[in-house]
N, C-alpha and C positions, 0 to 999 in steps of 0.2 A: 880426792883426799881433802879433808878439812884441816885448817890451821886456826886454832882458837887461842886467845890470850885470856887468862883468868887473873884479875887483880885481887890481891888479898891484903888485909890490914892487920892480920895476926901473924904470929911466928910461923905457923904452919896450918895446913888444911889436910884433911884425910883424903886418901886416894879416891874412895867412893864418892866423896863430895865433889872432887874435881871433875870426875867423869859425868856426874849428874849436872853440874853447872854448865858444862860444855855441851850438854845435850846428847852425849854419847850413850847414856843409859837413862831409863825412865825412873827406876827405883834403885836405891842403894844395894838391895839384895841381888839385883841383876848382874853385878860385877862378878859374882862367883863363877858364872859361866865363862866369862872372858878369862879369868884367872886360871880356871881349870884347863882351858885350851891353850894357855901360854901366849895369849894375844896382847897382854899389857906389859909395856916396858917403861921403866923410870930411869932416865939418864942412861939408856942403852942396856939396862939390866932387866931380866924378866922379873916382874912383880908377882909375889905370891900372897901378900896380905892386903885385904881390902881396906884395912885401917891404917895402912902405911902413911907416915907423916910426909907430906910434900911441902917443901920450903920454897921461898922465892928463889928463882933461878933454875929450878928443876923443870925438866921437860918430860911429859908423859906422852907415850905413843901407844895407840891401839891399832894393830895391824889391820889394813884394809879399810880403816875409818878415818884416821887422821892423827894429828898431834896437838898437844896443849902445852903452852908455855905459861908458867906461873910467875907473875910479876908483882912488885910492890904497888899497892894502891896509891895513886897520887893524892896528896893532901891539899 
């Protein structure tokens, strides 16, 4: 299982962008397969929207692949 940290400098980032930056998906559209199978969780809750806003402190988990922590980018 992978554990990735994604730093952001904005208020939020979309779920599909998080998964792409972490290398869990190749294209943003690929997330629909993960969502349809109920494999993506945000802070322990099943995610259903690929455009869901992910904020600093949120944790995204993809079953059988790994987790992603979103942190504030250091200045």
